[in-house]
C-alpha positions as CSV (number, residue, x, y, z in Angstrom):
1,X,-97.7,77.7,92.5
2,X,-96.7,75.2,95.1
3,X,-96.3,78.0,97.7
4,X,-99.9,78.9,97.1
5,X,-101.1,75.3,97.3
6,X,-99.4,74.8,100.7
7,X,-100.8,78.1,102.1
8,X,-104.4,77.5,100.8
9,X,-104.7,73.7,101.2
10,X,-107.4,74.0,103.9
11,X,-109.7,76.3,101.8
12,X,-112.6,75.2,99.7
13,X,-112.4,76.2,96.0
14,X,-113.2,78.5,94.5
15,X,-111.7,81.4,96.6
16,X,-110.1,84.8,95.9
17,X,-106.5,85.3,96.9
18,X,-104.4,88.3,97.8
19,X,-100.6,88.2,97.7
20,X,-99.5,90.7,100.3
21,X,-95.9,90.5,99.2
22,X,-96.9,91.5,95.7
23,X,-99.3,94.2,97.0
24,X,-96.5,95.7,99.1
25,X,-94.3,95.8,96.0
26,X,-97.0,97.6,94.0
27,X,-97.5,100.1,96.8
28,X,-93.8,100.8,96.8
29,X,-93.7,101.2,93.0
30,X,-96.5,103.8,93.2
31,X,-94.8,105.7,96.1
32,X,-91.8,106.0,93.9
33,X,-93.5,107.1,90.7
34,X,-96.0,109.7,91.7
35,X,-93.3,112.3,92.5
36,X,-94.7,115.2,94.5
37,X,-98.3,114.4,93.8
38,X,-100.8,113.1,96.4
39,X,-102.6,109.8,95.9
40,X,-106.4,109.4,96.0
41,X,-107.3,105.7,96.3
42,X,-110.0,104.5,93.9
43,X,-112.3,102.4,96.1
44,X,-114.0,100.7,93.1
45,X,-110.7,99.0,92.4
46,X,-110.4,97.5,95.9
47,X,-113.9,97.0,97.4
48,X,-112.7,96.0,100.8
49,X,-112.7,98.2,103.9
50,X,-109.8,96.2,105.4
51,X,-107.7,96.3,102.3
52,X,-108.4,100.0,101.8
53,X,-107.0,100.6,105.3
54,X,-104.0,98.4,104.6
55,X,-103.1,100.3,101.5
56,X,-103.7,103.8,102.9
57,X,-101.4,103.0,105.9
58,X,-98.5,102.1,103.5
59,X,-98.8,104.9,101.0
60,X,-96.7,107.9,101.8
61,X,-99.0,110.8,100.7
62,X,-102.7,110.1,100.6
63,X,-105.2,112.8,99.9
64,X,-108.3,110.6,100.4
65,X,-110.5,108.2,98.5
66,X,-112.5,108.3,95.3
67,X,-115.8,106.5,95.9
68,X,-118.3,105.4,93.2
69,X,-121.8,105.7,94.6
70,X,-123.5,107.7,97.4
71,X,-124.5,104.5,99.3
72,X,-120.9,103.3,99.2
73,X,-119.7,106.7,100.4
74,X,-122.2,106.4,103.3
75,X,-120.8,103.0,104.2
76,X,-117.2,104.2,104.2
77,X,-118.2,107.2,106.4
78,X,-119.8,104.8,108.8
79,X,-116.5,102.9,108.9
80,X,-114.5,106.0,109.8
81,X,-113.2,107.0,106.4
82,X,-112.8,110.7,105.6
83,X,-111.8,113.0,102.7
84,X,-114.1,111.3,100.1
85,X,-114.5,112.4,96.5
86,X,-117.5,110.8,94.9
87,X,-116.2,110.1,91.4
88,X,-119.5,110.2,89.6
89,X,-122.6,112.3,89.7
90,X,-125.2,110.9,92.1
91,X,-129.0,111.3,92.2
92,X,-130.1,109.2,95.1
93,X,-131.7,111.4,97.8
94,X,-132.0,108.6,100.4
95,X,-128.2,108.1,100.3
96,X,-127.1,111.7,99.8
97,X,-129.0,113.0,102.9
98,X,-127.1,110.8,105.4
99,X,-123.8,112.1,103.8
100,X,-125.0,115.6,104.6
101,X,-125.2,114.5,108.2
102,X,-121.6,113.6,108.2
103,X,-120.6,116.9,106.5
104,X,-122.4,118.7,109.3
105,X,-120.1,116.8,111.8
106,X,-117.0,118.0,109.9
107,X,-116.4,115.2,107.5
108,X,-114.9,116.1,104.1
109,X,-117.1,114.9,101.2
110,X,-117.0,116.4,97.7
111,X,-119.7,115.7,95.0
112,X,-119.0,115.4,91.3
113,X,-120.8,117.4,88.6
114,X,-120.4,118.2,84.9
115,X,-123.9,119.6,84.3
116,X,-125.9,122.4,85.9
117,X,-128.9,120.1,86.3
118,X,-126.8,117.9,88.7
119,X,-125.7,121.0,90.5
120,X,-129.2,122.4,90.9
121,X,-130.4,119.2,92.4
122,X,-127.6,119.1,94.9
123,X,-128.1,122.8,95.7
124,X,-131.8,122.3,96.4
125,X,-131.1,119.5,98.9
126,X,-128.3,121.4,100.5
127,X,-130.5,124.5,100.8
128,X,-133.2,122.5,102.4
129,X,-130.7,121.2,104.9
130,X,-129.2,124.6,105.5
131,X,-125.8,123.3,104.4
132,X,-123.0,124.4,102.0
133,X,-121.5,121.5,100.2
134,X,-118.3,121.0,98.1
135,X,-118.4,120.1,94.4
136,X,-115.8,119.0,91.9
137,X,-116.1,119.9,88.2
138,X,-115.4,116.9,85.9
139,X,-114.0,118.0,82.5
140,X,-113.8,115.8,79.4
141,X,-110.3,115.1,78.2
142,X,-111.2,112.7,75.4
143,X,-110.1,113.3,71.8
144,X,-113.0,113.5,69.4
145,X,-112.8,113.6,65.6
146,X,-114.9,112.5,62.6
147,X,-112.9,109.2,62.6
148,X,-112.6,108.2,66.3
149,X,-113.7,109.0,69.8
150,X,-110.6,108.3,71.9
151,X,-111.4,108.3,75.6
152,X,-114.6,107.8,77.6
153,X,-118.0,109.4,77.3
154,X,-118.6,110.9,80.7
155,X,-118.3,114.6,81.2
156,X,-120.3,117.1,79.0
157,X,-117.6,119.7,79.5
158,X,-115.6,119.4,76.3
159,X,-114.7,123.1,75.6
160,X,-113.7,126.2,77.6
161,X,-116.9,127.9,76.3
162,X,-119.1,125.2,77.9
163,X,-117.1,125.4,81.1
164,X,-117.6,129.1,81.3
165,X,-121.3,128.7,80.8
166,X,-121.4,126.2,83.6
167,X,-119.4,128.5,85.9
168,X,-121.8,131.3,85.3
169,X,-124.7,129.1,86.2
170,X,-123.0,127.8,89.4
171,X,-122.5,131.4,90.7
172,X,-126.3,131.6,91.1
173,X,-126.4,128.5,93.4
174,X,-126.0,129.6,97.0
175,X,-125.2,126.4,98.7
176,X,-122.4,124.9,96.6
177,X,-118.7,125.6,96.7
178,X,-116.3,124.6,93.9
179,X,-113.4,122.9,95.7
180,X,-111.9,120.7,93.0
181,X,-111.5,119.8,89.3
182,X,-111.1,116.4,87.9
183,X,-109.7,115.6,84.4
184,X,-109.5,111.9,83.8
185,X,-107.3,111.1,80.8
186,X,-109.1,107.7,80.1
187,X,-107.3,107.2,76.8
188,X,-104.0,107.1,78.7
189,X,-104.9,105.8,82.1
190,X,-107.4,103.2,80.9
191,X,-106.0,102.0,77.6
192,X,-102.9,99.9,77.5
193,X,-100.2,100.7,74.9
194,X,-99.4,97.0,74.2
195,X,-102.9,95.4,73.7
196,X,-103.4,91.7,73.0
197,X,-104.3,92.5,69.4
198,X,-100.9,93.5,68.0
199,X,-102.3,95.3,65.0
200,X,-103.8,97.9,67.4
201,X,-100.5,98.8,69.1
202,X,-99.1,101.4,66.6
203,X,-102.5,103.0,66.3
204,X,-103.0,103.3,70.1
205,X,-99.4,104.5,70.7
206,X,-99.8,107.2,68.1
207,X,-103.1,108.3,69.4
208,X,-101.8,108.4,73.0
209,X,-98.7,110.5,71.9
210,X,-101.0,113.0,70.3
211,X,-103.4,113.0,73.2
212,X,-100.8,113.9,75.8
213,X,-100.4,117.4,74.4
214,X,-104.1,118.0,74.1
215,X,-104.8,116.7,77.6
216,X,-102.2,118.9,79.2
217,X,-103.3,122.0,77.2
218,X,-107.1,121.7,77.9
219,X,-106.7,120.7,81.6
220,X,-104.4,123.7,82.2
221,X,-106.8,126.1,80.5
222,X,-109.7,124.6,82.4
223,X,-108.0,125.0,85.8
224,X,-107.0,128.6,85.0
225,X,-110.6,129.4,83.9
226,X,-112.0,128.0,87.2
227,X,-109.4,129.7,89.3
228,X,-110.3,133.0,87.7
229,X,-113.8,132.6,89.3
230,X,-113.0,130.7,92.5
231,X,-109.6,132.2,93.4
232,X,-108.5,128.9,94.9
233,X,-109.0,125.1,94.6
234,X,-108.4,122.4,97.2
235,X,-107.3,119.9,94.5
236,X,-106.9,119.1,90.9
237,X,-107.4,115.4,90.3
238,X,-106.0,113.6,87.3
239,X,-104.8,110.4,85.9
240,X,-105.3,106.8,86.9
241,X,-103.1,103.7,87.3
242,X,-102.2,103.6,83.6
243,X,-101.0,107.1,83.3
244,X,-98.9,107.7,86.5
245,X,-95.8,108.7,84.7
246,X,-97.5,111.3,82.5
247,X,-99.8,112.7,85.1
248,X,-97.1,113.0,87.7
249,X,-95.3,115.5,85.4
250,X,-98.4,117.7,84.9
251,X,-97.9,120.9,87.0
252,X,-101.6,121.7,87.2
253,X,-102.4,118.3,88.8
254,X,-102.2,118.1,92.7
255,X,-103.3,114.4,93.1
256,X,-103.5,111.2,91.1
257,X,-106.2,108.6,91.4
258,X,-104.8,105.1,91.8
259,X,-106.7,101.9,92.2
260,X,-106.1,99.1,89.8
261,X,-102.3,99.3,90.1
262,X,-102.5,97.9,93.7
263,X,-104.0,94.6,92.5
264,X,-102.5,94.7,89.0
265,X,-105.3,92.8,87.2
266,X,-104.8,91.1,83.9
267,X,-105.7,94.2,81.7
268,X,-102.7,95.9,83.1
269,X,-100.4,93.5,81.5
270,X,-101.0,95.7,78.4
271,X,-99.1,98.7,79.9
272,X,-95.4,98.9,79.0
273,X,-94.6,101.5,81.7
274,X,-95.9,99.6,84.7
275,X,-93.6,97.4,86.6
276,X,-96.2,95.8,88.8
277,X,-96.8,92.3,90.2
278,X,-100.0,90.3,90.1
279,X,-101.4,90.7,93.6
280,X,-105.0,89.3,93.5
281,X,-107.0,86.7,91.7
282,X,-109.0,83.5,92.3
283,X,-108.4,79.8,92.5
284,X,-110.4,77.0,90.8
285,X,-110.2,73.2,91.2
286,X,-109.8,70.8,88.3
287,X,-112.8,68.4,88.5
288,X,-112.8,66.9,85.0
289,X,-110.4,65.4,82.5
290,X,-112.7,64.6,79.5
291,X,-109.9,63.9,77.1
292,X,-106.1,64.1,76.7
293,X,-104.8,67.7,77.1
294,X,-108.1,69.0,78.3
295,X,-109.0,69.8,81.9
296,X,-112.2,71.4,83.3
297,X,-112.3,73.7,86.3
298,X,-115.4,74.2,88.5
299,X,-116.5,77.8,88.1
300,X,-114.6,80.7,86.6
301,X,-117.0,82.8,84.5
302,X,-115.9,86.1,86.1
303,X,-116.0,88.2,83.0
304,X,-115.0,91.9,83.4
305,X,-117.3,94.8,82.4
306,X,-116.9,97.0,79.4
307,X,-117.0,96.3,75.6
308,X,-117.0,92.6,74.9
309,X,-113.6,91.4,73.9
310,X,-111.1,88.6,74.5
311,X,-109.2,90.6,77.1
312,X,-112.2,90.8,79.4
313,X,-111.7,87.1,80.3
314,X,-109.6,86.0,83.3
315,X,-106.1,84.9,82.6
316,X,-104.1,82.1,84.1
317,X,-101.5,83.2,86.7
318,X,-98.9,81.0,85.0
319,X,-98.8,82.1,81.4
320,X,-98.3,80.0,78.3
321,X,-99.6,76.7,79.7
322,X,-103.3,76.8,79.0
323,X,-105.7,78.2,76.4
324,X,-109.5,78.8,76.4
325,X,-111.7,77.1,73.8
326,X,-113.0,79.8,71.6
327,X,-116.6,78.5,71.7
328,X,-116.7,78.1,75.5
329,X,-114.4,80.5,77.2
330,X,-114.6,81.0,81.0
331,X,-118.0,79.6,82.2
332,X,-120.2,80.3,85.2
333,X,-120.1,76.7,86.5
334,X,-117.2,75.2,84.5
335,X,-114.2,76.4,82.5
336,X,-112.6,73.9,80.1
337,X,-109.0,74.5,79.2
338,X,-106.7,73.2,76.6
339,X,-103.3,72.1,78.1
340,X,-100.6,73.3,75.7
341,X,-97.5,72.2,77.6
342,X,-96.5,68.9,79.0
343,X,-98.1,69.5,82.4
344,X,-98.8,66.7,84.8
345,X,-102.2,67.5,86.1
346,X,-104.7,65.4,88.1
347,X,-108.3,65.8,89.3
348,X,-108.3,67.9,92.5
349,X,-105.4,70.1,91.4
350,X,-105.8,73.9,91.7
351,X,-105.3,76.5,89.0
352,X,-104.8,80.1,89.8
353,X,-106.3,82.9,87.8
354,X,-106.3,86.7,87.6
355,X,-109.4,88.8,87.0
356,X,-109.2,91.3,84.1
357,X,-110.5,94.3,86.2
358,X,-109.3,94.9,89.7
359,X,-112.3,95.5,92.0
360,X,-114.8,93.4,90.1
361,X,-113.2,90.3,91.5
362,X,-114.6,91.3,94.9
363,X,-118.1,91.2,93.6
364,X,-117.8,87.4,93.3
365,X,-116.3,86.6,96.7
366,X,-116.9,87.4,100.3
367,X,-113.3,87.2,101.3
368,X,-109.8,87.8,100.0
369,X,-107.5,85.1,101.4
370,X,-104.2,86.7,102.1
371,X,-100.9,85.0,101.6
372,X,-97.3,86.1,102.3
373,X,-94.2,84.1,101.5
374,X,-96.2,80.9,101.2
375,X,-98.2,81.3,104.4
376,X,-101.9,82.0,104.8
377,X,-101.9,85.2,106.8
378,X,-105.5,86.4,107.1
379,X,-108.9,86.7,105.4
380,X,-110.0,90.2,104.4
381,X,-113.7,90.7,103.9
382,X,-114.9,92.3,100.7
383,X,-117.8,94.6,100.4
384,X,-119.9,91.5,99.6
385,X,-118.6,89.8,102.7
386,X,-119.8,92.8,104.7
387,X,-123.3,92.3,103.1
388,X,-122.9,95.3,100.8
389,X,-123.8,95.6,97.1
390,X,-123.5,99.1,95.6
391,X,-123.5,98.6,91.8
């Protein structure tokens, strides 16, 4: 990491880094793999206005952005973004009403629903504002059995029967228009097929193989069912960074959501089909050497969200040289590490880490320090650096 050290020697540790050369390579990989599908950029995986603009300018076929809260959507609209799909149902009137103002000006914003109660709430607001708004129906593509729930618990639409009942109810709501469908195959896009725990690998691979057929069948049926009512759809959204190859072959899908693949966080080392480069992370300084083969970094407890497990910890950029202590792990103010190779380390040296989940890195730092070919290029503000905090 000597190139990084030279580029970042003037910066106070800790800081977050962004390797533009690696980011460009990942963008190129995605451009090649999505085939004829459009790309919708997942903002929660980036959380930086400047980096979102950088990525969208280099992608070949962008349909828009998938946001994650109403207030974040407002913020991006204020910064000139358009074609926004809010990826989750929202229920915050103070943030939704300003979005309506942008829609009245001609901006394209679509709201997510999977329940008639969400739709009725939106319809009441839209009716009050004398406005017709776009909605996207989120269907559930998880596999559920008496033994396992493989996927994510989000949408209530698990069967065509439930979907038809929802469509019947939506026909009575005068100020909503169905413009899109989303079917997120979380068990493919969000679960790596080569997890750290090796015993899980054959189980996950078998479940994913079985899941592909079910995902394609149900999403096809759901799209056909909705089209029988609407006659047309602006988009059918599918996939995520971890299922690009599969989703790009699904004829019913018009666009793929991609976010994490741009930064390639540590969790994505568990996907065999992704040829990506680590593009973002953070740097800590070694400030203690309490005993031989032990160093302590200042800071580092940036644990990713989700079920508690070992793979939610940050990982070292350079693999195979350090190990966490099982009773301490990565700590808020200090991170002790066992040195397992013959490294020559001294106090003041810097170690480079990668966060487990892409966008969550930016909740810890106000800037991403950009490097290209060993030179510090720029500092990109994160949402936090812009004074924003959405979730």
